[in-house]
C-alpha positions as CSV (number, residue, x, y, z in Angstrom):
1,M,13.3,4.6,-15.3
2,T,10.3,3.8,-13.2
3,L,9.9,0.1,-12.4
4,L,6.5,-1.4,-12.2
5,R,6.3,-4.3,-9.8
6,R,3.3,-6.4,-10.1
7,E,1.9,-9.2,-7.9
8,P,2.7,-12.0,-10.4
9,N,6.3,-10.8,-10.3
10,V,6.5,-11.2,-6.6
11,F,4.0,-13.9,-5.5
12,T,3.5,-17.2,-7.3
13,A,0.0,-18.4,-8.0
14,A,0.2,-20.7,-5.1
15,D,1.7,-18.2,-2.6
16,Y,0.0,-16.7,0.4
17,P,0.6,-13.0,-0.4
18,I,3.0,-12.1,2.3
19,L,6.7,-12.1,1.6
20,A,9.8,-10.2,2.6
21,D,13.1,-9.4,1.1
22,R,16.3,-8.0,2.6
23,V,17.7,-5.4,0.2
24,S,21.0,-3.6,0.3
25,I,20.9,-0.1,-1.3
26,P,24.4,0.9,-2.2
27,D,23.2,3.3,-4.9
28,P,20.2,5.5,-5.5
29,V,17.0,3.6,-6.5
30,D,14.9,5.0,-9.3
31,P,11.2,5.7,-8.9
32,H,9.2,2.5,-8.9
33,I,5.5,1.6,-8.1
34,H,3.7,-1.7,-7.4
35,D,0.2,-3.0,-7.2
36,F,0.6,-4.4,-3.7
37,I,1.3,-2.8,-0.3
38,E,5.0,-2.4,0.5
39,L,6.5,-1.9,4.0
40,A,10.1,-1.0,4.1
41,L,12.0,-1.1,7.5
42,V,15.4,0.3,7.7
43,V,17.8,-2.0,9.5
44,A,21.2,-0.3,8.8
45,G,22.6,2.9,7.4
46,R,20.2,5.7,6.0
47,A,18.8,7.2,2.9
48,V,16.4,9.9,1.6
49,H,13.0,8.3,0.9
50,R,11.3,10.3,-1.8
51,T,7.5,10.1,-2.6
52,A,5.0,12.4,-4.2
53,D,4.8,14.2,-0.8
54,G,8.4,15.1,-0.7
55,D,11.7,13.8,0.8
56,R,12.3,12.2,4.2
57,M,15.5,11.0,5.6
58,I,15.0,7.5,7.1
59,M,17.2,5.8,9.7
60,P,17.5,2.4,11.4
61,G,14.2,1.4,13.2
62,Q,12.0,3.6,10.9
63,V,9.5,2.3,8.6
64,V,7.6,3.5,5.5
65,A,4.6,2.1,3.8
66,V,3.8,2.7,0.1
67,R,0.2,1.9,-1.2
68,P,-0.5,0.3,-4.5
69,G,-0.2,2.7,-7.4
70,S,2.1,5.1,-5.5
71,W,5.7,5.7,-6.6
72,H,8.7,6.0,-4.3
73,A,12.5,6.2,-4.6
74,Y,15.7,6.2,-2.6
75,L,18.3,9.0,-2.8
76,R,21.8,9.5,-1.2
77,P,22.0,6.1,0.5
78,E,24.7,5.6,3.0
79,R,25.4,1.8,3.6
80,C,21.5,1.5,3.8
81,T,19.8,-1.9,4.1
82,V,16.1,-2.3,4.3
83,I,13.8,-5.3,4.6
84,N,10.8,-4.9,2.3
85,V,7.6,-6.6,3.2
86,Y,5.1,-7.3,0.3
87,V,1.5,-7.6,1.2
88,G,-1.4,-8.4,-1.2
89,P,-3.8,-5.4,-0.8
90,R,-6.9,-7.7,-0.4
91,L,-5.4,-9.0,2.9
92,L,-5.9,-5.6,4.6
93,L,-9.7,-6.0,4.5
94,T,-9.6,-9.7,5.2
95,D,-7.0,-11.6,7.1
96,L,-5.3,-8.4,8.4
97,A,-8.6,-6.5,9.1
98,W,-7.7,-6.7,12.8
99,S,-4.9,-4.2,12.2
100,L,-7.5,-1.5,11.3
101,A,-8.4,-1.4,15.0
102,H,-5.1,0.3,15.8
103,P,-4.8,4.0,14.7
104,S,-1.1,3.9,14.0
105,L,-1.5,0.9,11.7
106,V,-4.4,2.5,10.0
107,R,-2.1,5.5,9.2
108,L,0.7,3.1,8.0
109,L,-1.2,0.6,6.1
110,L,-4.4,2.2,4.8
111,H,-3.1,5.5,4.1
112,G,0.6,4.8,3.3
113,G,2.5,6.6,6.1
114,A,6.0,6.8,7.6
115,S,7.2,6.6,11.2
116,T,8.5,9.8,12.7
117,D,10.3,7.9,15.5
118,A,12.2,4.5,15.4
119,L,12.1,1.1,17.1
120,A,14.5,0.9,20.0
121,P,17.6,-1.3,19.2
122,G,16.3,-4.3,21.1
123,R,12.9,-4.1,19.3
124,L,14.6,-3.6,15.9
125,T,16.6,-6.7,16.5
126,E,13.5,-8.7,17.4
127,V,11.5,-7.4,14.4
128,T,14.5,-8.0,12.1
129,G,14.5,-11.7,13.2
130,W,10.9,-12.1,12.3
131,L,11.4,-10.4,9.0
132,D,14.4,-12.5,8.2
133,Q,12.2,-15.6,8.6
134,L,9.8,-14.2,6.1
135,A,12.7,-13.3,3.8
136,R,14.0,-16.8,3.5
137,P,15.3,-17.5,0.0
138,G,13.0,-19.5,-2.3
139,R,15.0,-22.7,-1.9
140,D,14.7,-22.5,2.0
141,R,11.0,-21.5,2.0
142,P,8.4,-24.2,2.8
143,E,5.9,-25.2,0.0
144,P,3.0,-22.8,-0.1
145,G,0.0,-24.2,1.7
146,P,-2.4,-23.6,4.7
147,E,0.4,-24.2,7.3
148,E,2.8,-21.7,5.5
149,A,0.0,-19.1,5.3
150,I,-0.4,-19.3,9.1
151,V,3.3,-18.9,9.6
152,R,3.6,-15.9,7.3
153,R,0.5,-14.2,8.7
154,S,1.7,-14.8,12.3
155,L,5.2,-13.5,11.6
156,L,3.7,-10.3,10.0
157,G,1.3,-10.0,12.9
158,C,4.3,-10.0,15.4
159,V,6.0,-7.3,13.3
160,L,2.9,-5.2,13.1
161,G,2.4,-5.5,16.9
162,R,5.7,-3.7,17.3
163,L,5.2,-1.2,14.6
164,A,1.9,-0.3,16.2
165,G,3.9,1.5,19.0
166,L,5.5,3.9,16.5
167,S,4.2,7.4,15.7
168,I,3.1,7.4,12.1
169,A,2.8,10.6,10.0
170,S,-0.3,10.3,7.7
171,A,-3.7,11.6,7.1
172,G,-5.6,8.9,9.1
173,T,-6.6,9.7,12.6
174,A,-8.6,6.9,14.1
175,M,-9.2,3.1,14.2
176,I,-11.5,1.8,11.5
177,T,-14.9,0.6,12.8
178,R,-16.9,-2.3,11.4
179,P,-19.3,-0.2,9.2
180,V,-16.3,1.6,7.6
181,Q,-14.6,-1.8,7.0
182,L,-17.6,-3.2,5.3
183,A,-17.9,-0.1,3.0
184,L,-14.1,-0.3,2.2
185,T,-14.5,-4.1,1.5
186,A,-17.5,-3.5,-0.8
187,M,-15.8,-0.8,-2.8
188,S,-12.5,-2.7,-3.2
189,G,-14.4,-5.8,-4.3
190,D,-16.0,-3.9,-7.2
191,L,-14.3,-0.6,-8.0
192,A,-16.1,-0.1,-11.4
193,R,-19.5,-0.4,-9.8
194,P,-21.3,3.1,-9.9
195,W,-21.5,3.2,-6.0
196,T,-23.7,5.7,-4.2
197,V,-23.4,6.5,-0.6
198,A,-26.8,5.0,0.0
199,E,-25.6,1.7,-1.4
200,L,-22.5,1.7,0.6
201,A,-24.5,2.5,3.7
202,R,-26.7,-0.5,3.1
203,A,-23.6,-2.6,2.7
204,A,-22.4,-1.1,6.1
205,A,-25.8,-1.5,7.8
206,V,-25.8,2.2,8.9
207,S,-27.5,5.3,7.6
208,P,-25.9,7.3,4.8
209,S,-25.3,10.3,7.2
210,R,-23.6,8.0,9.9
211,L,-21.4,6.4,7.3
212,H,-20.4,9.8,6.0
213,R,-19.5,11.0,9.6
214,L,-17.6,7.8,10.3
215,F,-15.5,8.1,7.1
216,R,-14.7,11.7,7.9
217,T,-13.5,10.8,11.3
218,E,-11.8,7.6,10.6
219,V,-10.5,7.8,7.0
220,G,-10.2,11.6,6.6
221,S,-12.4,11.7,3.5
222,T,-15.9,11.0,2.3
223,P,-16.9,7.5,1.2
224,L,-16.9,8.5,-2.4
225,G,-13.6,10.4,-1.9
226,W,-12.0,7.2,-0.9
227,L,-13.5,5.5,-3.9
228,T,-12.0,8.2,-6.1
229,R,-8.5,7.6,-4.6
230,S,-8.9,3.8,-5.0
231,R,-9.9,4.1,-8.6
232,A,-7.1,6.5,-9.3
233,E,-4.5,4.1,-7.7
234,R,-5.8,1.2,-9.8
235,F,-5.9,3.5,-12.9
236,A,-2.2,4.4,-12.3
237,V,-1.2,0.7,-12.2
238,L,-3.2,-0.2,-15.4
239,L,-1.9,3.0,-17.1
240,L,1.8,1.9,-16.6
241,G,1.1,-1.8,-17.1
242,S,-0.5,-1.7,-20.5
243,D,-0.9,0.4,-23.7
244,D,-4.7,0.7,-23.2
245,T,-6.2,4.1,-23.8
246,V,-7.5,6.3,-21.1
247,A,-11.0,5.5,-22.2
248,V,-10.4,1.7,-21.8
249,I,-8.7,2.0,-18.5
250,G,-11.3,4.5,-17.3
251,R,-14.1,2.0,-18.0
252,A,-12.2,-0.7,-16.1
253,V,-12.2,1.4,-12.9
254,G,-15.7,2.9,-13.2
255,W,-15.0,6.1,-15.1
256,P,-16.6,5.5,-18.5
257,D,-16.3,9.1,-19.7
258,P,-12.6,9.7,-20.6
259,N,-12.7,13.4,-19.8
260,Y,-14.2,12.7,-16.4
261,A,-11.6,10.0,-15.8
262,S,-8.8,12.5,-16.6
263,R,-10.2,15.0,-14.2
264,R,-10.6,12.5,-11.4
265,F,-7.1,11.2,-12.0
266,R,-5.6,14.7,-12.1
267,Q,-7.5,15.3,-8.7
268,V,-5.4,12.6,-7.0
269,Y,-2.1,12.8,-8.8
270,G,-1.9,16.4,-9.9
271,I,-1.3,15.7,-13.6
272,S,-3.3,14.1,-16.4
273,P,-3.1,10.3,-17.2
274,S,-1.3,11.1,-20.4
275,D,1.3,13.2,-18.6
276,Y,1.7,10.5,-16.0
277,R,2.4,7.8,-18.6
278,R,4.7,10.1,-20.6
279,R,6.8,11.2,-17.6
280,L,7.2,7.8,-16.0
281,A,9.2,5.6,-18.3
282,F,9.1,2.1,-16.9
283,D,10.0,-1.6,-17.2
284,R,6.8,-3.6,-17.1
285,I,8.5,-7.0,-16.6
286,G,10.8,-5.8,-13.8
287,S,10.8,-7.8,-10.5
């Protein structure tokens, strides 16, 4: 059974959308997806981490990141414990935009990568301490508010500062410059808009040809290629979170033609929306 974790199941309405949770994995964990960014740092034991890209053994000090709309699972755990960090996706282009100046964090957070090396034991202990502060049980967590937001953002900043030293396997290759950030922010703010490269270039204050080159270098795709991926990820979450038809969901993400929507979804996920929904049984209310 595939578990769909949604922001309202994790963050309260008053929460600043950064939280952590220490999780023991004594048994395999079925495929699950979420509509937020999830970082998983292994702090003990080991397990096989499975995604659509294949299987990877993960050990203490290694980290994986899963983007919204992507599924992952754990197999063959051996006394495995991870600390999950849950991050609202909007923060990546706002409060955490500074992280896009670091190529390894671009690979990790923007593309959903995994480390090929691990934090040294001393660094792992240091990072685990910060994450355990983020993972305080609800009864011990301060009331949401501006001060708590600063604490959570600062703790995550410390963690990302250490993770930036890891080697991350992913498609991204470079830091994200200001024009690309502006174009990404524009797209994420209105996925359903029929964007053109010219419109995105105006939002980024550069020429269309320069924006295209910057995206190729920094993101590894064209601006409209990234838009397709972002729409497909949102499509996947809506597909599993409702009984709406492909046509209705397609309109919500900017693909009003159902046949076109199906082709674009297949381009990203390799199967049609109907097959995706049929193959992934899930629990919509799971937390």
